[in-house]
C-alpha positions in Angstrom: -153.0 -159.9 -44.3 -150.8 -158.4 -41.9 -147.7 -159.9 -43.5 -148.6 -158.4 -46.7 -148.7 -155.0 -45.1 -145.2 -155.6 -43.9 -144.4 -156.1 -47.4 -143.7 -152.6 -48.2 -142.1 -152.0 -44.7 -139.6 -154.6 -45.4 -139.2 -153.5 -49.3 -137.9 -149.9 -48.0 -135.6 -151.7 -45.6 -134.2 -153.7 -47.9 -133.2 -150.8 -50.5 -132.3 -148.5 -48.1 -130.0 -151.3 -46.6 -128.6 -151.7 -50.1 -128.1 -148.0 -50.7 -126.2 -147.9 -47.6 -123.9 -150.7 -48.7 -123.3 -149.1 -52.3 -122.5 -145.9 -50.3 -120.0 -147.8 -48.5 -118.6 -149.6 -51.3 -118.4 -146.5 -53.1 -116.5 -144.7 -50.4 -114.4 -148.1 -50.1 -113.7 -147.9 -53.8 -112.8 -144.4 -54.0 -109.3 -144.0 -56.0 -106.6 -142.6 -53.7 -105.3 -138.9 -54.3 -102.5 -139.3 -56.7 -99.1 -137.9 -55.3 -98.7 -134.2 -55.1 -95.5 -133.9 -57.0 -93.8 -136.5 -59.0 -91.3 -136.0 -62.2 -90.8 -138.3 -65.1 -87.8 -137.5 -67.1 -88.7 -134.0 -68.0 -92.2 -134.0 -67.1 -92.8 -132.2 -64.0 -96.2 -133.6 -62.5 -98.5 -131.5 -60.1 -102.0 -132.2 -58.5 -103.6 -129.5 -57.2 -107.0 -130.2 -55.2 -109.3 -127.1 -54.6 -111.9 -127.1 -51.8 -113.9 -125.2 -49.3 -112.7 -124.7 -45.7 -113.0 -122.9 -42.6 -109.8 -120.7 -41.4 -109.9 -118.8 -38.0 -106.8 -115.9 -38.1 -108.8 -113.4 -35.7 -110.9 -115.4 -33.4 -113.5 -115.9 -35.5 -114.3 -119.1 -37.8 -114.7 -118.0 -41.4 -115.2 -119.9 -44.7 -112.0 -119.7 -46.8 -110.8 -121.5 -49.9 -107.8 -123.6 -50.2 -105.6 -125.7 -52.8 -104.2 -128.9 -50.8 -105.6 -127.7 -47.7 -103.7 -124.7 -46.9 -103.5 -121.0 -47.5 -101.5 -120.1 -49.1 -101.3 -123.0 -51.9 -98.2 -124.9 -52.1 -95.3 -123.5 -53.8 -94.6 -125.1 -57.2 -91.3 -125.5 -58.0 -90.1 -126.5 -61.4 -86.5 -126.2 -64.0 -86.5 -124.3 -66.7 -86.5 -126.4 -70.0 -89.1 -129.1 -68.7 -92.6 -129.5 -69.1 -95.3 -128.8 -66.5 -97.8 -130.8 -66.1 -100.7 -130.0 -63.5 -103.9 -131.5 -62.7 -106.4 -129.1 -61.0 -109.3 -131.0 -59.3 -112.3 -128.7 -58.4 -113.9 -130.0 -55.4 -115.8 -127.1 -54.5 -119.8 -126.6 -55.4 -118.8 -123.9 -58.0 -116.7 -123.2 -60.9 -113.1 -122.0 -60.8 -110.1 -121.4 -62.6 -106.2 -121.1 -62.4 -104.1 -118.2 -64.3 -100.3 -118.8 -64.2 -99.6 -115.1 -63.7 -96.5 -114.1 -65.4 -95.7 -117.4 -67.5 -95.3 -117.5 -71.3 -97.6 -120.4 -72.4 -100.0 -121.6 -75.1 -103.1 -119.3 -74.9 -105.3 -122.3 -74.1 -103.7 -123.0 -70.5 -103.4 -119.1 -69.0 -106.6 -119.9 -67.0 -109.0 -117.2 -67.5 -112.5 -118.4 -67.8 -114.1 -117.9 -70.8 -111.7 -115.8 -72.4 -108.3 -118.2 -73.0 -109.7 -121.6 -70.8 -112.5 -123.4 -69.8 -113.9 -122.8 -66.4 -113.4 -125.9 -64.4 -116.5 -126.7 -63.4 -118.0 -128.7 -59.8 -116.2 -131.7 -59.6 -114.3 -131.4 -62.8 -110.5 -132.1 -63.0 -108.3 -129.9 -65.7 -105.1 -130.6 -67.5 -102.6 -128.1 -67.9 -99.6 -128.8 -69.9 -97.1 -126.2 -70.9 -92.9 -126.3 -71.5 -91.2 -124.1 -69.0 -89.4 -121.2 -71.3 -88.2 -119.0 -68.8 -86.7 -119.2 -65.1 -87.3 -116.6 -62.5 -90.2 -116.0 -59.3 -93.8 -116.0 -60.3 -97.1 -117.6 -58.9 -100.7 -118.7 -59.7 -104.0 -118.1 -58.9 -107.6 -118.2 -59.3 -108.9 -115.8 -61.7 -112.8 -116.5 -60.9 -114.5 -113.7 -59.3 -113.3 -112.4 -56.0 -111.6 -116.4 -55.3 -108.3 -115.1 -54.8 -109.2 -112.6 -52.1 -110.3 -116.5 -50.5 -107.1 -118.0 -50.3 -106.6 -119.2 -53.9 -103.2 -118.1 -54.5 -99.6 -119.9 -54.0 -95.9 -119.6 -55.7 -94.5 -120.6 -58.9 -90.9 -120.9 -59.2 -88.9 -121.8 -62.0 -85.0 -122.7 -61.2 -82.5 -122.1 -64.2 -80.4 -125.0 -65.2 -77.7 -123.0 -65.1 -77.8 -121.1 -61.6 -75.3 -122.3 -59.0 -76.8 -123.2 -55.4 -77.6 -120.9 -53.4 -79.3 -120.0 -50.3 -83.2 -118.8 -51.0 -86.1 -118.5 -49.4 -89.7 -117.9 -50.9 -91.7 -115.5 -49.2 -95.4 -114.9 -50.6 -97.3 -111.5 -48.9 -100.9 -111.5 -48.8 -103.8 -109.7 -47.4 -106.9 -111.0 -45.4 -110.3 -109.9 -44.8 -112.8 -112.0 -42.5 -115.7 -110.5 -44.6 -117.2 -112.4 -47.6 -115.0 -111.0 -50.5 -118.5 -110.3 -52.4 -119.6 -108.4 -49.6 -116.3 -106.1 -49.8 -116.9 -105.5 -53.4 -120.6 -104.8 -53.0 -119.5 -102.4 -50.1 -117.2 -100.7 -52.2 -119.7 -100.0 -54.9 -121.8 -98.6 -52.2 -119.4 -95.4 -51.4 -119.4 -96.7 -47.6 -116.6 -95.0 -45.7 -116.4 -97.8 -43.0 -113.2 -98.8 -44.0 -111.7 -95.4 -43.6 -113.6 -95.6 -40.1 -111.6 -98.6 -39.4 -108.1 -97.6 -41.0 -108.6 -94.2 -39.0 -108.6 -92.1 -42.3 -111.8 -90.4 -43.0 -110.4 -86.6 -42.9 -113.7 -85.3 -41.1 -114.2 -81.5 -40.3 -113.1 -81.8 -36.8 -109.4 -82.7 -37.3 -108.4 -79.3 -37.5 -108.0 -78.7 -41.2 -110.9 -76.8 -42.4 -109.5 -75.2 -45.4 -107.9 -78.3 -46.9 -111.2 -80.4 -45.8 -113.2 -77.2 -47.4 -111.0 -77.4 -50.6 -111.3 -81.0 -51.2 -114.7 -81.0 -51.3 -115.4 -77.8 -53.4 -113.2 -80.0 -56.1 -116.1 -82.9 -55.6 -113.1 -85.2 -53.9 -113.7 -87.7 -51.1 -111.3 -88.3 -48.7 -107.7 -88.9 -49.6 -106.2 -92.7 -49.3 -104.1 -95.0 -50.6 -106.1 -98.3 -50.6 -109.4 -99.3 -50.9 -109.9 -101.9 -48.2 -109.6 -102.4 -44.4 -107.7 -106.0 -44.1 -107.9 -107.8 -40.7 -104.4 -109.5 -41.5 -101.3 -109.3 -43.4 -99.2 -112.7 -44.2 -96.1 -113.8 -44.8 -96.6 -117.6 -46.3 -100.1 -117.7 -44.5 -98.4 -116.2 -40.9 -98.7 -112.8 -39.7 -95.2 -113.4 -38.0 -93.0 -116.2 -39.6 -89.7 -117.5 -39.1 -86.7 -118.9 -41.3 -84.3 -119.7 -38.5 -82.4 -122.1 -40.9 -79.9 -119.3 -42.1 -76.7 -118.6 -40.3 -74.4 -115.8 -39.6 -72.7 -114.6 -43.0 -75.2 -116.3 -45.2 -76.7 -114.3 -48.2 -80.1 -115.4 -48.6 -82.0 -115.0 -52.1 -85.4 -113.4 -50.9 -88.0 -114.5 -53.8 -90.9 -112.0 -52.7 -94.4 -112.4 -54.6 -97.1 -110.1 -53.6 -100.0 -112.3 -53.9 -102.3 -109.4 -52.2 -105.7 -108.8 -53.4 -105.5 -105.0 -53.5 -102.4 -104.3 -51.0 -98.9 -102.8 -52.0 -96.4 -103.8 -49.5 -93.2 -101.2 -48.3 -90.6 -103.7 -47.7 -87.5 -102.7 -45.2 -84.8 -104.8 -43.5 -83.5 -104.4 -39.9 -79.5 -105.8 -41.2 -79.4 -103.1 -43.7 -79.3 -102.9 -47.7 -81.7 -105.3 -49.8 -80.3 -105.8 -53.0 -82.7 -106.1 -55.9 -81.8 -108.6 -58.6 -84.8 -109.6 -60.6 -88.3 -108.2 -61.0 -91.3 -110.2 -62.2 -88.8 -113.3 -62.7 -86.5 -111.6 -65.0 -82.9 -110.8 -63.6 -81.7 -107.3 -63.4 -78.1 -105.8 -62.7 -78.0 -105.5 -58.6 -79.3 -102.4 -57.0 -78.9 -101.9 -53.6 -82.0 -99.9 -51.6 -83.1 -99.2 -48.3 -86.2 -99.8 -49.0 -89.0 -100.5 -52.0 -92.6 -100.8 -52.4 -93.8 -103.8 -54.2 -97.1 -103.6 -56.0 -100.0 -106.0 -56.2 -99.0 -108.8 -58.4 -95.6 -108.1 -58.6 -92.8 -110.2 -57.6 -89.1 -109.2 -56.6 -85.9 -111.2 -56.2 -83.6 -109.4 -53.4 -80.4 -110.8 -51.7 -80.0 -110.3 -48.1 -77.2 -110.7 -45.7 -77.4 -112.0 -42.1 -74.6 -110.0 -40.6 -74.2 -111.8 -37.3 -75.8 -113.8 -34.9 -79.3 -113.2 -34.2 -83.1 -113.1 -35.9 -83.1 -110.1 -38.3 -86.6 -108.6 -39.6 -87.8 -108.3 -43.0 -90.8 -106.2 -42.6 -93.4 -105.6 -44.9 -96.0 -102.9 -44.2 -99.2 -102.3 -46.2 -99.2 -99.2 -48.1 -101.8 -97.7 -46.0 -99.8 -98.3 -42.7 -102.3 -100.0 -40.7 -100.9 -103.0 -40.1 -97.9 -104.9 -41.3 -96.5 -108.5 -41.5 -92.7 -110.0 -40.6 -90.4 -112.5 -41.4 -87.7 -113.1 -39.2 -84.4 -114.4 -40.7 -81.8 -116.3 -38.7 -81.6 -117.9 -35.0 -80.7 -115.8 -31.9 -81.9 -112.6 -30.3 -84.4 -110.1 -32.4 -83.3 -107.5 -34.3 -86.6 -105.0 -35.3 -86.5 -103.3 -38.7 -87.8 -99.4 -38.0 -91.5 -99.5 -38.4 -93.1 -96.8 -40.8 -95.4 -94.4 -39.2 -99.2 -93.4 -39.9 -99.4 -91.4 -43.0 -100.4 -87.8 -42.8 -103.4 -87.7 -45.1 -104.3 -84.1 -44.8 -100.9 -83.5 -46.4 -101.7 -85.6 -49.2 -105.2 -84.0 -49.8 -103.7 -80.6 -49.9 -101.2 -82.0 -52.4 -104.3 -83.7 -54.2 -106.0 -80.2 -54.2 -103.2 -78.7 -55.9 -103.0 -81.2 -58.7 -106.6 -81.7 -59.3 -108.7 -79.5 -61.4 -112.2 -78.7 -60.5 -113.4 -80.7 -63.6 -112.2 -83.6 -61.8 -109.1 -84.3 -64.0 -105.5 -84.3 -62.9 -103.4 -81.2 -64.0 -100.6 -81.7 -66.5 -97.7 -79.2 -65.7 -96.1 -77.7 -68.7 -92.3 -79.1 -69.2 -93.2 -81.9 -66.3 -93.2 -85.5 -67.1 -93.8 -88.1 -64.2 -92.8 -91.3 -65.3 -91.2 -94.6 -63.9 -91.9 -94.3 -59.8 -89.2 -91.0 -59.8 -91.6 -88.9 -58.6 -93.7 -89.9 -55.7 -96.2 -87.9 -54.9 -97.2 -89.5 -51.8 -93.7 -88.5 -50.4 -95.9 -85.5 -48.5 -97.7 -88.0 -46.4 -94.6 -90.4 -45.2 -93.5 -88.8 -41.7 -90.1 -90.4 -42.2 -89.7 -88.2 -45.2 -90.7 -84.9 -43.6 -88.1 -84.7 -40.7 -86.0 -81.8 -40.6 -82.8 -84.1 -41.0 -84.3 -85.5 -44.3 -85.5 -82.3 -46.1 -81.7 -81.2 -45.5 -80.3 -84.0 -47.4 -83.3 -84.2 -50.0 -82.5 -84.0 -53.6 -85.2 -82.3 -55.6 -85.6 -83.8 -58.8 -88.1 -81.2 -60.2 -88.3 -77.7 -58.9 -91.7 -77.2 -60.0 -92.8 -80.6 -58.3 -91.4 -79.2 -55.2 -93.0 -75.8 -55.2 -96.4 -77.2 -55.8 -96.2 -79.8 -53.2 -94.6 -77.6 -50.9 -91.4 -80.0 -50.0 -88.6 -81.3 -52.1 -88.7 -85.2 -53.4 -86.4 -88.3 -54.0 -83.9 -90.3 -52.5 -82.4 -89.0 -49.3 -78.4 -89.3 -48.6 -79.6 -91.7 -46.0 -82.4 -93.5 -47.5 -82.3 -94.6 -51.0 -85.9 -96.1 -52.3 -85.9 -98.2 -55.2 -87.9 -96.6 -58.5 -88.1 -98.1 -62.1 -85.7 -95.8 -63.2 -83.1 -97.9 -61.3 -83.6 -101.3 -63.1 -81.8 -102.2 -66.0 -81.7 -105.6 -67.8 -78.4 -107.9 -67.8 -78.9 -108.5 -72.1 -80.3 -106.2 -74.4 -84.0 -106.2 -74.9 -84.7 -104.1 -77.8 -87.3 -105.5 -79.8 -87.0 -106.7 -83.4 -87.9 -104.7 -86.3 -91.3 -104.7 -87.2 -94.4 -102.1 -87.6 -95.5 -100.2 -84.6 -99.0 -100.3 -83.2 -99.5 -97.5 -80.7 -101.8 -96.9 -78.4 -103.0 -94.4 -75.7 -104.2 -95.6 -72.3 -105.8 -93.1 -70.2 -106.7 -94.9 -66.7 -109.9 -93.4 -65.4 -112.4 -93.8 -62.9 -113.3 -92.4 -59.9 -114.0 -93.3 -56.0 -117.1 -91.8 -55.5 -119.1 -94.5 -57.1 -116.2 -96.6 -57.2 -115.7 -96.7 -61.4 -112.2 -97.8 -62.9 -112.0 -97.6 -66.3 -109.4 -96.9 -69.2 -110.5 -94.3 -71.5 -113.5 -94.0 -69.7 -114.6 -97.6 -70.7 -114.9 -100.6 -69.0 -114.0 -104.1 -70.8 -117.5 -104.7 -71.6 -118.0 -101.4 -73.4 -114.9 -101.5 -75.1 -114.2 -103.7 -78.6 -111.0 -106.0 -78.3 -107.9 -104.5 -79.5 -106.9 -106.4 -82.9 -103.0 -106.8 -83.1 -101.1 -109.1 -85.7 -98.3 -111.4 -85.0 -95.3 -109.5 -85.9 -96.1 -106.2 -84.9 -94.5 -104.4 -81.8 -97.1 -102.9 -79.6 -96.5 -99.5 -77.9 -98.7 -98.2 -75.3 -98.5 -95.1 -73.6 -100.4 -95.0 -70.4 -101.4 -91.9 -68.5 -102.7 -92.3 -64.6 -105.6 -89.9 -64.5 -106.7 -91.0 -61.1 -105.7 -90.5 -57.5 -104.5 -94.2 -56.8 -102.0 -96.4 -58.2 -103.0 -99.4 -60.5 -100.9 -102.4 -61.3 -101.4 -103.0 -65.1 -100.6 -107.0 -65.9 -100.3 -108.0 -69.3 -100.9 -112.2 -69.5 -98.9 -114.0 -71.5 -96.5 -111.5 -72.5 -93.3 -109.6 -71.4 -93.2 -105.8 -72.1 -90.2 -103.5 -72.1 -90.4 -100.7 -69.5 -88.6 -97.5 -71.4 -87.3 -96.1 -68.6 -84.1 -94.4 -70.1 -81.7 -97.4 -69.8 -82.0 -97.6 -73.7 -81.3 -101.2 -75.3 -81.1 -102.8 -71.5 -84.7 -101.4 -70.6 -86.1 -103.9 -67.8 -88.4 -106.5 -68.7 -92.1 -106.7 -67.1 -95.2 -108.3 -67.1 -97.1 -106.3 -64.3 -96.2 -101.9 -64.2 -96.9 -100.0 -61.1 -98.1 -96.8 -62.3 -98.5 -93.9 -59.9 -101.2 -90.9 -60.0 -100.4 -88.3 -63.0 -97.7 -90.8 -64.1 -97.2 -91.0 -67.6 -95.3 -94.4 -68.3 -94.6 -96.1 -72.1 -94.1 -100.0 -72.2 -94.3 -101.5 -75.4 -94.4 -105.8 -76.6 -93.6 -107.8 -79.4 -96.6 -109.4 -80.7 -95.3 -113.1 -81.0 -98.3 -115.3 -80.0 -102.0 -115.9 -81.0 -105.6 -115.8 -79.3 -107.0 -113.5 -76.7 -104.9 -111.7 -74.1 -106.0 -109.9 -71.1 -104.3 -106.4 -70.2 -106.0 -105.2 -66.4 -105.3 -103.7 -63.0 -104.5 -106.5 -60.8 -106.2 -104.7 -57.9 -108.8 -107.3 -57.6 -111.6 -105.2 -57.2 -110.6 -102.5 -59.9 -110.6 -105.2 -62.6 -113.7 -106.6 -61.3 -115.0 -103.2 -61.9 -113.5 -103.3 -65.5 -110.3 -101.3 -65.7 -108.8 -103.8 -68.3 -108.6 -104.3 -72.1 -108.2 -107.5 -74.3 -105.8 -108.0 -76.9 -106.9 -110.2 -79.7 -104.6 -111.2 -82.2 -106.0 -111.7 -85.8 -106.4 -114.8 -87.7 -105.9 -116.7 -84.2 -107.2 -120.6 -84.7 -110.1 -121.7 -83.0 -109.7 -122.0 -79.0 -110.6 -125.8 -78.6 -111.5 -124.6 -75.0 -113.9 -122.2 -75.8 -116.3 -124.2 -78.5 -119.0 -121.2 -78.3 -116.7 -118.0 -78.2 -119.7 -115.9 -78.6 -121.3 -116.6 -75.5 -118.2 -116.7 -73.4 -117.5 -113.5 -74.3 -120.5 -112.5 -72.8 -119.6 -114.4 -69.4 -116.1 -112.4 -69.4 -118.2 -108.9 -69.6 -120.8 -109.9 -67.0 -117.8 -108.9 -64.5 -118.3 -105.5 -64.5 -122.2 -105.2 -65.7 -123.2 -106.4 -62.4 -125.6 -104.7 -60.3 -125.1 -104.6 -56.4 -127.8 -103.8 -54.1 -127.9 -101.1 -51.2 -130.2 -100.0 -48.6 -130.6 -97.7 -45.7 -133.5 -98.0 -43.6 -134.0 -95.5 -41.0 -136.9 -96.8 -37.8 -137.2 -93.5 -35.5 -139.8 -92.6 -33.6 -141.5 -90.3 -36.1 -141.6 -92.9 -38.9 -139.5 -94.5 -40.9 -137.7 -93.3 -44.4 -135.1 -95.2 -46.5 -134.1 -96.2 -49.9 -133.1 -99.0 -51.8 -131.2 -99.4 -55.0 -129.3 -101.5 -57.3 -126.8 -100.1 -59.2 -123.9 -101.0 -61.9 -120.9 -99.0 -63.6 -123.4 -96.9 -65.6 -127.5 -97.8 -64.5 -128.9 -97.5 -61.2 -132.7 -98.7 -60.3 -133.8 -97.1 -56.6 -136.6 -96.3 -54.8 -137.3 -94.6 -51.5 -140.1 -94.1 -49.2 -141.2 -91.7 -46.3 -143.9 -93.6 -43.6 -144.9 -90.8 -41.1 -146.6 -92.1 -37.6 -149.0 -90.6 -35.0 -149.8 -86.9 -36.3 -147.9 -87.2 -39.2 -149.6 -89.9 -40.6 -148.8 -90.3 -44.3 -146.4 -91.5 -46.8 -144.5 -91.0 -50.2 -142.6 -93.7 -52.6 -140.6 -92.5 -55.5 -139.4 -95.3 -57.8 -136.9 -94.4 -60.6 -134.3 -95.9 -63.5 -131.6 -93.8 -64.5 -128.3 -93.7 -66.0 -124.8 -91.7 -65.0 -122.8 -89.9 -67.7 -119.5 -88.3 -68.0 -116.1 -89.5 -66.8 -116.6 -88.2 -63.2 -120.5 -89.7 -63.4 -121.9 -86.3 -61.9 -124.8 -85.9 -64.1 -127.5 -88.9 -63.5 -130.7 -88.5 -65.9 -133.6 -90.5 -64.5 -137.5 -91.4 -64.9 -139.9 -93.1 -62.8 -143.0 -92.7 -60.7 -143.8 -90.6 -57.7 -146.6 -91.1 -55.5 -147.4 -89.3 -52.2 -150.2 -89.0 -49.6 -150.7 -87.4 -46.4 -153.7 -86.8 -44.4 -155.5 -83.7 -44.3 -152.9 -82.0 -46.2 -154.7 -80.5 -49.0 -153.5 -78.1 -51.9 -150.4 -76.1 -51.2 -148.1 -74.3 -53.9 -144.8 -74.7 -54.4 -141.9 -71.8 -55.0 -142.9 -71.8 -58.8 -146.4 -70.7 -57.5 -147.7 -74.2 -59.1 -150.2 -76.5 -57.0 -148.5 -79.3 -55.2 -151.0 -81.9 -54.0 -149.5 -83.8 -51.3 -152.5 -85.2 -50.3 -153.2 -87.5 -53.3 -150.3 -87.4 -56.1 -149.4 -90.0 -58.4 -147.7 -88.7 -61.4 -144.6 -89.8 -63.6 -141.5 -88.1 -63.3 -138.1 -87.3 -65.4 -135.4 -85.4 -64.0 -131.4 -84.8 -63.9 -129.5 -84.8 -61.0 -126.0 -83.2 -60.6 -123.2 -83.3 -58.2 -122.0 -79.5 -57.4 -118.9 -78.4 -55.7 -119.0 -79.5 -52.3 -120.6 -82.9 -53.0 -124.2 -81.2 -53.0 -126.3 -82.9 -55.3 -129.0 -80.5 -57.4 -132.0 -82.1 -58.8 -134.5 -80.6 -61.1 -137.6 -82.6 -62.2 -140.7 -82.1 -64.2 -143.5 -84.5 -63.6 -146.5 -85.6 -65.8 -148.8 -82.6 -64.5 -146.3 -80.3 -65.6 -145.0 -79.1 -61.9 -141.5 -78.4 -61.4 -139.6 -79.5 -58.5 -135.8 -78.3 -57.6 -134.3 -79.8 -54.6 -130.8 -79.4 -53.4 -129.3 -81.5 -50.4 -126.3 -83.9 -49.3 -126.1 -87.0 -47.3 -123.4 -87.7 -44.8 -121.1 -85.0 -44.5 -118.2 -86.0 -42.0 -118.1 -83.7 -39.1 -116.2 -86.3 -36.9 -114.8 -89.9 -37.9 -118.3 -91.5 -37.0 -120.9 -88.5 -37.1 -122.6 -87.6 -40.7 -124.9 -84.7 -41.0 -127.4 -84.9 -43.6 -129.5 -81.8 -45.0 -132.0 -81.3 -47.9 -134.5 -78.7 -49.1 -136.8 -78.3 -52.4 -139.5 -75.9 -53.5 -142.0 -78.1 -52.6 -141.3 -76.8 -49.0 -140.1 -79.9 -47.9 -137.0 -80.2 -46.1 -135.1 -82.2 -43.6 -131.8 -82.4 -41.4 -130.3 -85.0 -39.1 -127.6 -86.8 -37.5 -126.2 -90.3 -37.7 -123.7 -91.5 -35.6 -122.0 -94.9 -37.2 -121.5 -97.9 -34.8 -121.0 -100.5 -36.9 -121.1 -101.0 -40.7 -124.4 -102.0 -40.8 -125.8 -100.0 -37.5 -126.0 -96.5 -36.5 -127.7 -94.4 -34.0 -129.8 -91.8 -35.7 -132.1 -88.7 -35.6 -133.5 -86.1 -37.8 -136.2 -83.5 -38.6 -138.5 -83.9 -41.3 -141.0 -81.1 -42.4 -143.6 -83.9 -43.1 -142.7 -86.4 -40.4 -141.7 -84.3 -37.7 -138.7 -84.7 -35.2 -137.5 -88.1 -34.3 -134.8 -90.2 -33.1 -133.8 -94.1 -33.5 -132.0 -96.6 -35.5 -130.6 -96.4 -39.0 -130.0 -99.6 -40.5 -127.5 -99.9 -43.5 -126.8 -102.2 -46.3 
C-alpha cells in the first residue's frame, strides 16, 4: 500500500526532471544571435536587440532601456544608394517601436506605432527594408510613450558615395533623469514646481524683484523658464565627459552632432575658436563660421572644427537652462577649456515676457515687426554674456522696436557670432516644382499652468487629419503664441525654410521656432499614407502638440489591418488621465484632495477631517471641463457632504441658511482664474444655496516656502504655509475656521 502512495511522488519528480531537462534543452538549443552588422552586395544588414537593463549614472541604480546593451544605441552607418535591412528584436515585456528620424522611406517603415507601422510586441522581431536615397547625419529612436527618455536612441549616418575621406566623429547629445519618465510626465501635468526648485528658477517674492513678479502674476503667468524638466545628467555619447584623443595638431574634424535629448536644447561652443557649420538635418549648406549655436531637440548639425596645436580642446554642450553641461575633449595633451555659460537672469526674462504678454494670455503682435528664423532671440536679455558693457557697445540692433521693448539691443556682437536660420544657404536650388499650393496656418498654443500643448488650441486627438494630395505644394505659416521654443518635426519629408535665401532656402526636417516668431515652411507632397508633424519635445508631443498629414487615395497600409482601431491608439496619448494627490496630516486633522485630469477634463475629490474639539468632516466630489485656450474657466458638477458636531444652522453672507450639521446636496458651479492666479469659484447647490469662494494655493514666498489662503461666503476661511523638503514631502501648518490651528506634514503626489 505504501508503494502505491509513493507513485504520485515519483510521478511528480519525473515530470519535474523532464521539465528541467526540456528547459535545459531549450536553453542549449537557443539559436545564437546573428551578427550585429553584415554587408552582402549593396545590402547593409543590422540586428538591434531591445532590452531592459539597470544603469547607475548618479550613484543610484535605475531601470533603463538599452539597444544592443548600451545607451546610446549603437551608431548605424550606411552608404548612400545601398539598401538598409534592419531587424529589430524586442526582448522586453512591453511593446516598442523604432522611428528613423529624418529618413525618406516608404510610409510603412516610418516607425510610428499604429500610425505608420505595427508596434513591435514582446518577443517579436520587426523587419525594416528601405533604399538609402540620401546622405547625412540622422538618428533613430523609440516612438512609443516615453521610451526615448529611458535610453532608446542612436545615431544613423549615411555616407555619400562621392565624399572624400575625412576625419570625423559622431557626437550624440542626450539628457538623463533618474526619475521614471512616466512620473516626469505626470508631474508636469500636475503643475509641480519641484523641477524649478532643483534648477533654482522659482522666481519667488523674496528675490527682490517684487514689481516684476507682481506684474507677471497679474497677467496670470507662472514663473519664467526655458525648459520643463530638471535633468540629473547630460551626456556626450553616453558619458558626462568623453574623449576623442585620436585627433592631432592640424586636424580638421567633421563633428556629426545629434541632439537625441527628450526635451533639452544645447548651446555649443568650442575652446579652440570658430565652429564652421556645413550641414543641418542631414542636408549640406554653404559653410558658415560661428562662435556658437543652439541645437534644438531632434536637430542634427555637421560642423568642422580645427585642432590648432598640441592639446585637448573642449567642445562644450550646455543645456539651455544652464544647469549642467557635457563635454567632448578633442585631441591629446594639456586641456584647454571652453568658456562656460553663466546662469540665466530669469527676472530679466520675466520682465521681457511681461511686456510681450497681454492680460488675455496671448503674445502681443507689434505693428510692422515680424520675428522669424531665430534672427531676434528674445531670451538674449537673460544671457549674462550678452549684457556686459563691452557687448552692449558692439551690439547691432536688428529692430529698434524690439530694442525699445526689451530694454536692450539684440543681435550678433563684433566679438560673438551666433548662428541663426537666416545664415543657412543650400548648396543647390531647392525650389519646389510648380503645382497647386495648399496653405495652412498653425498657431502653436498652450499654457504652462496646466501643461497643455496644442496647435490652434486643439490636440492631435481633437483634430481631423489634414488631407493633402500628391502633387501639391504644402505651405505652412507657423506662429508661436507660447513662451517656449518648439522643435517642430515633419516625418518622411524635407521642407524648405523660407529664410530670405530665395532659391537656395535650406532644407530641414525639424524647425526650432521661438516665442513670438512667425516662420514659413513648404514641402512637396510626393509620398502616400499618413505622416506625423509634431513638437519633438517628448512631453509636448505626448500632450498633443501635433497634426497628422494624410494623403488622399492612399493604398491600405499592410502594417495596420484595422486602421480605425489603430488611430484610437494614436489618439490615446493626449487623452491620458494623470492622477494627483495632496494629503495634509496635521495636529488638527487631515485635509487634502485627489484628482484625475487630462487635457480638458478633471475628476476630483476633496476632504476635511477634524479631530478633538473640531470633530467633523466634509467631502466634495466633482467632475468638470476646462474651457478656452488658457483654460482659465472650469465648469463642474458633483456632490457636497458636510457634517460638523453641534454646529447647527448658520447663515451665509447672502442670508441663506448653511446647514453644516448635516449637509448633503448636488452642486453645479464655475471656477475662473483671476489675475494674480486667484481662483474665483461660484456655485449653487440642490437646495438653491449660493456660495462664492476666492483663494489661491502655493504662493511662492521663497524658493521652498509656499503660502495658501482661501475664504468663502459660508464664512469658511483658511490660511497656511508649506515648506517643501522633497518632491513628495513638506512640513506644513495652517489655520482652518472649522478645524482650528494645526501643524504637521503634507504629502504630495
